[in-house]
N, C-alpha and C positions, 0 to 999 in steps of 0.2 A: 646693635644699634637703633637707635628708634629713630623712626618716623609717622609723620600723620597722613600718610598715604590712605590706608583704611580708618582713619579714623576721625577722617572731617568729610563735606561732601563739598566741595571747592569748586567755587566760581570765577575766583580769580586768584590770583597768585600774587604776594605782597613781599617783595625784599623790604626787611628793617635790618638798618642798622643796629644788632645785637647793645654798642656799646652807650646810645642814647634813647634807643625805642624809636625812631623817628622813621617816617618811610622812603626809603630811598628810592622804588621803583613799583609799579603794579603792573602786571602783563595778564590779559585775560585768558583765561584759558578757551580752548577751541571750539566753537560750535559744532553741531551734530556734523553737517557736511560738513568742515574742516579736518572730523576725525577722518572720516568716509572718506575723505580725497586722499587724506595722509597715507591711512591706509590701502587704499587700494593702488594706490604710488608706489609703496613700500611692494605689495605682491605684482605688479605689473615687472617693478624694477629685477626681481629675483632674478628669473630664467638669464636674463645678458648678466648678470654680477656673476652668477655662479658658474657660467660658461669664459668667464674671464679668465685669461693664464693666470697661473699662480707666479710668476714672474711680476706681471701689474699688478697686482696686490702689493707685492712685497715690495713695489716701488712707491706705491701709494701709502704704504706703514711708515717707510723710511725718509719720504719727504712731509709727513705729517708730525713726526719723532720732530726734524728739524725745526718744523714752524713753531712748537710747543715749546721748545728750548730757545727757541729766539724770543717769544711773545709771553716768556716765562714771568717776568714781574707781572705784567698787564693778568694775567692769569690768577698770577697769586694775589695780586690786590682785589680782585675782582672773589674772590672764593675769602680774605677775610671779611671784606666789607660785609659781606653776605652771612656770613656763619660767627665771624668773631673771634675766630685763632689768630696765635701772633702771626706775621708775615712771615717768618721763617719757619713756621709749621706747615703755610701754604707753598714757600717755593719747596720744601719737601714734598712735597704732596704734587710739585708739577714733576718734579725728578723720577716718581714712581713712574708718575703717565710715561713719560720718555723711556722709564725701563720697561713698561708691558709691550709696548709697541716695537721696543729693538728686541725685547726676547720672541716676539712674534714672527717680527720681519727674519730673525735669525733662523732660527729653529722651526717656523712652519711648513717650509715645503719638507722637511724631514717626518714629522709628528704625522702629515698628510700622505707618507707614500703607504703606499700599500704594501701589505701582510701579507707574505706568502705562506702558505700554508699545503701540508699533502695531504689527501681525503682517496680512500681506492676507489679504483674505478674511474676517478678523470686525472687526466693527465694536468691539469695545470690549476690553483685555486688561491683566491684572493680575497683580503678584508679589505675595504676602502671604507673610509670616513666621507660620509655625501651629504651636503646640507639640504634643510628642511622647508626653507621656507624664513619667511616673517616672524620675528623673534621679539617680543616683546621686553622691555626690562623698565623696573620699577626700584628707583634708585634711589638714597637718602641724603641729609644735608652735611654730614660733618668731614665730607671728602668728595664735594658735589663731582669735581674734576676725573679725579682717579676712579672712583665709583664707575662713573658713564662709562670709563675707558676698560675698568676689568670688566663690564657686561657685556660691552659691544666687541670690541678690541678680535677676541676669540672666535665671535661670531660672524665678523667682515672676514676674518685671515680665511676661514672655513666656507664663506659664498653665500652666508646665511644674510640677510637683511635686517634692520634694528629698529624698532618704535624706542626710543628713551622718553620714560616720565622720569623726570628730578622730580626733587623735593617740593613743596608750596613756596619753600622759603628761600630755595637758592639758584632759581630759572635762568639768573643772567650768566654764570659760570659755566652753564651746560650750552646755555647758545652761544654763547661766546665759542664754545669747544667748535659747534656746527659747523661757522664759518671759517674754522683751521680745516677743518674734515672737508669739505667742498674744496679750499683753494689747494688741496693736497693731491686733489684728482680723483676723488672718490664719488664715482656719480651722484646729480644731489638727493634721488630719490630714495639710494641704499642705506641712508643713515641719516635719524632727525631727532632733534628734541620733538616732542609732544608737550604739549600741557593739560591737562586732562584730569575732569572730575572723579571723583570714585565712580560713581556710576559708567562713566565709558571707561574705566579701568576693566572693570567687568562685563561691559558690553565686547571690548576688545577679546576678552581670555572665552567668552563666550563662541567668536566669532572663528570659523573654520578656517580662515587665511591664515589667523596666528597659531604657529605650529609649537612654542614653547616658551615661555615664561620664565621670566629669573627675576627676585626681589634679595635687595639687602635690605634690609629693616629689625623691626622689633617681633617678637614673637606673636606677638596677637595679628601683628598686620601678615605675617608668614601663615599664621594659622587660617585666617580671612582668603589668600591666595592661593595658598595650597590646596583648599577646601574648593574653589571655584576652579581651579586646574585639574585636578582630579575629577569635577564632577564631567569635563568636557572632556577626559584622557588625554591629558594632554602631560609632557614632560613639566619638570619644574625643578629649579635650583634654587633655595631657601639659605640665606646667610644671613643669621639672626644674631638673635643676642648674645653676650657672653659675660661669667662673671669668673674671668679666669685664674688659677688658681698657681701663686708665686711660691713654690717650695723652697727653702732655704736651711740645710743639713747641717750635722754637727761640725762637717771638715768643710765648710764653705769658705770662700774668702767673701768674709760678709762686708768689707768697707763697696767692693766690688758690686757684689749682688745689691746691695741697699743702696747704691747710685741707680743701677741699671732700674731694680724694682719702681724708684721716684720718676727717673726719668720716662719709663713708660706710662707711668697712670698719668703722669700729667702732661701728656702729650695730646694733643687738641685739647687743650682744658678739661680732661679725662671724657671726654665725649669719644672712646674709641671702643669698637666690639672687643678687639682684641687687644687691649688696657692690661695688666696686672692687677687686677680690683682687690683682688684676695692674697693678702701674703700672711701667708704659713710658716712660721719660723718653730725651732725646736727649741727647747728652752736652755740649751744650753752655749748659743749663741745669740738669744732671745734681747738681753740687756744690750748688747756692742749693737745688734744691728738697729733695734729704735733709735736708738741714740743718733746712729748717721742719717737713718732715711727721715726720722724728724726732723733734721737740720733740715736738710734738702726741702720741704715743705714750706718751712719756716722762714723759707730765705727765699721765698718767691716775690718777684715783681708783679704786682696786681696791676695792669693800667690799660694806652690807649695800644691795639693790636699792631697799629701804624709804626709805633714804637719802639725801633731796635732794642731798647734796655730792658722792652716788656717780655714776662716770661708766661704769664698769663693773662690770655685776655676776656671778656665775660664770656658766657655762657652762651647757647646759639639763640635762646630765647626768654622772657620771664615765665613764661608755662616750666622751661627746663629747671631755672633755676629756683622755682618754689619746687616742683618736684623734689629735686635735688636738699633744698632745706626741710620738706616734711619728713626725709628718710632721715637725714643727719636728727631733727628732732626728736624723733620715735626710736633712736639708737640711746637717744642720750639719756630720754624721759624712761628707759626700761633698763638703765644700769651701765650702758658702753662707758668707758672712761677716757676725755677727752685729753687726748697726748697733745696736737695743736690745735688750736680755737681759732673757728672759722667759718666761714656760712655768708648769706646774704649781707651786702653791702647798702648803705643806704642810698638814695637816690635814683634816678633814673635809668635805666638800663639792667643788663641781665647779668650783674656781677656778685660773683661767688670766691669767697676768701678760702684758697686752699686748706685743709682740716684733714686731722689723721686721728680715730678713735680706736681702740684696742676691747675688750670683754667683751666682745660680741657672741650674743647668744639667740639659739634659735627662736625665742619670741620676738625678735628683732625685724623688721621689714628685709633690711639691707641682708639677714643672711641666707633670704631665698630672693630678694629682687636686684635687678641688676642697677647700680649704682654708676646713673651718667653722668659724670664729671669731676673735678678734683678733691674724690673724700677718699683718702687713703686708710686702709682697713687691716689689722695685724692680727692676725690670732697666733698664739700659742700652744705647739704641741710638744708631749714629752719625746716622740720619736717619727722614725721616717714611717711607721705602721700606722699612726695615729696620722699621720698627716696626708696620707693618701685618702684612708676613709673620710677627712674630713675634705677635703679634697672634691672627692666624689659623692659629697654630700647633696651637690647642686643640682636644681635641675639643670643650668647650661652645660654645656663641655666643647667650646670652642677650641681654645690653646689651652698652653700651660707651660709653665717654667720650673727647672730642677737645678741648684745651683749648689755642688757638694763634690768635694776636692776627689772622694772616692768614684773611679767612674761607674763601676760596678753594679756602685750601689744606687748611684743618679741614672743608669739603664731601666735598672730593675723599678725604681719608681716609676720613673717616665711610664715603662712597659704597662703599669697598673692605672695609670690615670685614663681616664674617659674621656677624653679628648680628642679632635683632628689632628695638630700638632702640637711639639713638646720641642723648648729650646733648652739643651742642656749646657749648663754656665751662661749663658747668653739669653738673651730676648728672641723669639723666632719672628716676631709678628708677622707678616704674608709678602714675601718674596715670591718676585715674578716666578721663579725658576721652580717653585714648589707647591703642590696641591692646596688649597684653603678650602675648610670649612668645618663643619663640626659634627659632634655628634648631640644628642636629647632637643634639648628646645631650643638650641643654637642653631638649627636646620639639619634640611639635606643635599645632599651633592657634595661638590666640589669646583671651583673654579680655579684659574692661574695654574701652571707648569706644566706638565705634558699631556697633564690631562683636560684641560683647560676648554678643549671642542669636543670632548665627547659626551656631555649630556645633551648637545643641541645639532649633533650628529645622528643621522639614518648609518648604522655601523653595517655596511652591505654587505654580503657575501655572493662574490662568482666562483664559479667553478663549470671548467671546458672539459667534456672527455676526448 
C-alpha cells in the first residue's frame, strides 16, 4: 500500500475530493505540546486499562461493533469522499471493521488464556500474553477505517493503549471512528487519532513510553519506520506493498478464475496491497482467460463514486494517477501489448480508466514495482514450474492465488510460492480469522487471526515450585 507517512513533512492534513481535486477540509497537525499531552495521557491510561476485566473489554468491543454497523452509511460516505473508491467498496470496508471487532470479542478471551506447561522441578507453569503499554499505529489511506481497527483492536483487547496516525488525506474517517470508540465505552485516553508530522512520528518512536510500532504502507515507509524502531529496540509490524501473483494452471475453471482475478484487481479502484496484480496463466488456457479477463476490464463504469452505477471511481490523488500513468507509459514504450486501452482521463480529478497489458518484460518498471491502481497485467508461461519461478521473481511476497482442478498440483504450487498466504481456487484477501502479512519487501510480522496480539504482547512465563 502506498502512504506518504515518511515522504513528506506534514503540518496540515488536507482532505481533497479525488473526483474534483477540490479541498474538502483542512486539519492542523498537533503542536508539540499537544503530542506530548496525547502521549502522556495514553501512557497514564495504560495501568487502568490493563487491569480492566476482560469481560468489560469484550463488552466495549461488542458495543463498538454495533455502533459501527448503525453508522455504516455515514462512515462509508466519509471514506469514499476522502479516498475516492465506490461507495459499495466503502460499505464492504465497514463490514470488515465489524468482522474484526466481532472476531476479537468472540475469541479474545480464549486467545488470552494461560497456556499451561510442564517444567521439571516446578509444580505449575504457565505462559501468559500481557500488554506492554502505548502502541503507535501508522496507517494508510485506502481503507482508513479498516486499517485503523486492524491495528488498534488487537492491542485494545490485549490491554495496550493506542495512538493512531492516519494518512494525511483521510483524517476525517479515523476521527469519525474515534467518536464511536468513546461512545462504546472505551476510556477516552486508551485510543486516539493523532495528526502528526513526520518529525513527530520519529520523536514518538524514540520516546520510551511508546513500546511498539505498527505500520501499513509502502516499503519505503516501512524501511524508514523499521530502521527507527530497530534503533530503539522496539517491536514492529510492517505490512507493506504487494505485487501478488494469481496463477492459473491448465486444468483451472477459467471463467471463474478470470472473474475472480478481475474483481480482486479492481477492488478499491486497484489500490489494494492484496490485489492480484500479476496474473500468470499457462499457455493452454491463456487465450480463454485473456478474453474473459479483458471483457471485465472493458465493461467498467468510471464515474462518481457515490453513484451506485459506478464500479471504478477516481484514484486517491492526482499524484497517484500520475504515478500509475508513468508506469503504464513506460511499459507500452518498452514493448508491452495493450489488451484494454486505459489511462488518465482529461479534466480535474484523479481519474484513470482501467487498462490491461501483456508481454511484460524485466526492463519495464511494472515488472519490479507495485502498480497501485486499475492496471491489469497478464503473463503467459508454459507450465506450473515457470509460473512459480515468475511469481517468486518479485521483490514482494504478500499473498498469492492458485487456480487448478488438480488440488495436488495446486497445493504444490502454493507451497512453493514465497508469500505470506495463498488462496487455492479462490482469492484469499485478508480474513479476520487468519494471520495476515508477507515476506521479502512486503514486510515483517503478522496481523489478524489467532496471532494478532502476539507482536505487541509480553509473552511472559510463570513457574511455581
